[in-house]
N, C-alpha and C positions, 0 to 999 in steps of 0.2 A: 664397017664403020670404025674409025679410029677413036680412041679415047684420049682426051687431053688431060695430061697430068698437071695438077696444081703444083707450081713451083714452091719449094720450101726455102726459107732463108738459109743461106750458107754462111758459116762462120769463116772469116778470113784465115788463111793458113798462117801458122806462126812464122815469124821472120826468119828464124833459124832453118825451118823446113824449106822456105823459098830460097834462101842462100845456098843450101845444099843442092837443091834441084838445079839451080843456075850453074853451080860449080860442076855438077855431073854433066849437064848439057854441053857446057863449053869444053870440058876436058876429056870426056870418056871416048869420044869417037863414035858412039852409038847414035842411031837416028833419034831425033828428039821425040818422035812418036813412041818409040820403044821405052825411052827413059820415062816419059809421062805415064805410060801404061804401068811400068814397074812401080812407080810412085803412087799410083792410084788417082792420078789427076788426068784431065783431058789434054790433048796435044795443044789445043787452043790456049788453055790456061798457061802452059809452059811457055808458049810462044809470046804471050802477053807479058809474062814475068821477065823473059829475056829482053824484050823490047824496052820495058820500063827500066831494067837494070842498065841497059845501054844509055838511056837518057840520063839516068842519075849519075853515070860515070862520064858524061860528056861526049860519048861516042855517037850520039844521035841528037838532032836538034828539031825533030818533027813533032814535038809535043812538050808537055810540061813535066818537069821533074817531080818527084814525090813531094818535095818541100813546096814547090809552086802549087801543086794540087791541094796541099793541106791549108794554105793561106785562106782561100775563100771559105773553106769549112769553118775555120776558126772565126773569121769575121761574121759568118752567119750565126754561129753559136753565141758570140758576144751580143749580137743584135737581138736574138731571141731572149737571152737572159735579161737584157735591158727592158724588153717589152714585158716580160713576166714580172720583173721587179716593179714596174709602173702599175701593172694591174694589181699586185699585192698592196702597194701603197694606197691606191684608190679604195680597195676593199677594206683596208684597215681603218681608213677615215670614217667608214660607216659603222664601225663597231661601237656599241654604247660604252660610255665611261662608267666606272663603278660597278660593272657587272661582276658577279662572283667568278673567280678564276678556278682555284683549287680548294677543295675541302672548306668551303665557307669563307675563304679569304676575300677581301674586297680589293679590287684593283682600281685605284683612282687615277692612275697615271697611264698615259699612252706610252706604248713602247715605240721608241724612235728607231727608224730604219737607218742603218749606217749610210752615210753619204747624202742623207736627205736634208 
């Protein structure tokens, strides 16, 4: 009976490490599999990095460049931040006025959220 290992989150490799791996793969003449093993990454990882580098340099057109991949992430982050801001504004509207804030101070004014 085989055991299934739970995957653990993997930190992305630093950009300098990726660039060096790509440089070695393109210029050393060694098989990519050997280079990947020497660097402690899988051959598939090196293959994906090479493929993405080719896209970013305009040598391939079969996928999105790194910048094109980043745009939807940014849009999603902005949308989520907007939703969170709306939730906080609605929650703040339900806070009582004149409630003690710090060390007995009385807060009689509502705090305005920027852009509201």
